[in-house]
N, C-alpha and C positions, 0 to 999 in steps of 0.2 A: 622790508616788502612782505605784504601778505601771502601765503601760499595759494595757488590757484587750484587745489584740491577739490574734489566733489567726494565730502565725507558723508558716508552712510552707514547705518546700522543693518548689517546681514546676520542672520542665523543659520545655523548647521543643518544639512539636509542627511538625513540619516547616521547622525554623530559625526560627521565630516564637514570639510569645508563645502560652501555650496558648486554647484556642479559647473559654472562659467568661470570659477578659480581655477587659474591653470597652474599647477602645483610648482612646475619647473620656474615660472614667471615670479609667484610667491616667495620662491626660495633666492632667486637672483637679487630680487629688492632687498630681502631681510639680510642676506648675508653681506651685500653691498654696506647696509648699515651698520651691522657689528663689525665688518673687516676694519671701518673705519677706526676703531678702537683695538686693534690688533685681536680680534675675538673671533668666532666661527661658530655659527648654530651646527649641532652635530647632525649629519646627513638623516639619520634615523626620526628625526622629529618631524619630517615629512613624508615619511612613511606609513602610511594608514596601519594601525594595530600594533606599531612597535611600541615597545614599552617607553621610548622617548616620544613619542608622539603625543598630542594633546588629547588628555583624558577629559569627558565629559564637557566637551564645547559648550559653550552656553549664547554666546554672542561675538561678532566682532565687529570692529569699525575698521573699515577700509577707505583710505583716501582714492578715491579713482582718477585718472588722466582724465582732463577734459578733451578726449581725442576717442575718435570712433571705436579704437581699441578697449578705451577704457580699463587698461592697465593698471595694476595696484603701484601707487606710489608711495604709500606709508599704509601703516596697519595696528590695531589694539587688538589681541586676540584674548578673548576672558573664557575661563572653564570655571566649574562651579565646584567649591569645596563645602562640606559640610561639618561645622564644628558643634559638638553636642547638640545636634539636630536643627542647628541653626545656617542655613545658606549663606556663601560669602561668595564674592565674586573675586577670582583671582586673575589679575591682568598678567599672563603667563610671557606674552611678547609685547615690546611697544618697539616700532621700527619706523623709520625717516629714511627712505632713498633721496638719492641727488635728482634735481635739484632743488629739494625741498627742504632741505635740514636748515634749522635755524630761522624760519619761517614761521613758527607758531603752530605747525602740524602736529607736534606731540602735546603741547596745551591743549589746544583745541579738540584733540582725541579724548584725553582725559576728562576734560569739562563736559564733555558728550556722553562719555562712559556714567559721570556721576548723575547726568542729567536725565538720564534712561531710568534711574533709580530714585526720581523723584518721586517722593509719597509714599517710599517705603523704608525700612529700618535695615534694607540688604547694604552691608559696608563692601569694602574692596580693598584688595591687597596686591602689592606687588614687590618684586626683590630686584634688588641688582647687586653686582660685585664691583661695580665702577662708582668709587668716591665722587668724581665729578658729575654723574647722573645722577647722583643721591642727592646730592645740593641742588640739582635743578627739581629733582621730585619734591625735595623738603618745602618749594614753595606753593605746592598745590596739595600736598597729603597735610593731615589733621593729628597726626600721631606723633609723640615725641622720638627724637632718633635712635632707633633699634638695630642693633649689629650682632647677628647669630649665625655662628657657623661660616662667617666669612660673608655671609650677605646683609646690606643695608634694606632693613624692610619697611616699606612705609603703607601707611592705612590710610584710608577715606571714609568718611561717614562714620568716625567712631567718637570723635570730640567736636565740639564747637572750636573752630579756628581762632576765633577773636578772644573768647574766654578761656578755653581749656578745660571746659566743663564735659562731661560725658553726654552724648547725644540720646543714650537709652542705658536704662539700668545694665550695670554687669559689662559696659563696653569695654572697660579696661581687662579685665579677665579673659574678655574673649579676643581682644586683641591678642593679648599675650599668648594665648594657646594657639590660636591661627598663626602667628607670627614663627612660632615654633615648627609648627608643621611645614609652612611655607619653606621655612630657611632648609629643612631637611629634605626637599624633594630631588629627584634627581637632577643632576645637571644637565641642562642641554646647551648651554654656550661655555665654551672652552676657549682656552687662549689659544692662538695660530702657535702650532710649533711644527719641529720637524717629521712629527709623525702624522699632523694634517697638512700636508702641501697645496691640496685642493678644495673647494669648496663646496665643487659639485659632489653629488649623490655616486657613490662608487659602491658596486655588489661587495668587495673584498675589505671595504673598511670595517675594522675591528675599533671598538669601544678601547678608550687609554685610560689606564689605571685613576686618572683625574677624576674620572665621572664618579668615582666611589665617595 
């Protein structure tokens, strides 16, 4: 059954999420999404100015509930990376909350992110440490399987998916450089462990060695 979310592209305000985004609600649905895979987003991700929060926010695709509250039910958060002077979209978080999982929301958000770049040569990347998710992303990405630093890296807009040919000169080299940079960014999603008993923000929270 198709999802019933209202997908829309939204833009940051002053380098942060739009004013109508309730950070507590965003965190709750994102944590719900990752918790199903025994993972948790570090609380600092949701604190503006933190070294773990998204830097250079570019655009977001939020799936809004079709209710008066318009709560967020899914999302794709994009930041900008610059590689050799070339801008690249980094899909730093993709999440789908209940009851919308398995009904095409993730696929539709990725397609919308790429359609947003129609007519440009701006490619996109994402990373995941989850092999199962990586297999799903492979259905939509156009780059060869790439694993670096424990992450599966997927690229979009680098190759013609049907023929395997570069979409622009130097695409292979650009993907290689970008993939290595993305793979070595700070870990903002970690396994749920005895050190992280709650997924709610806590002032006393201390990053564990696994971030390194």
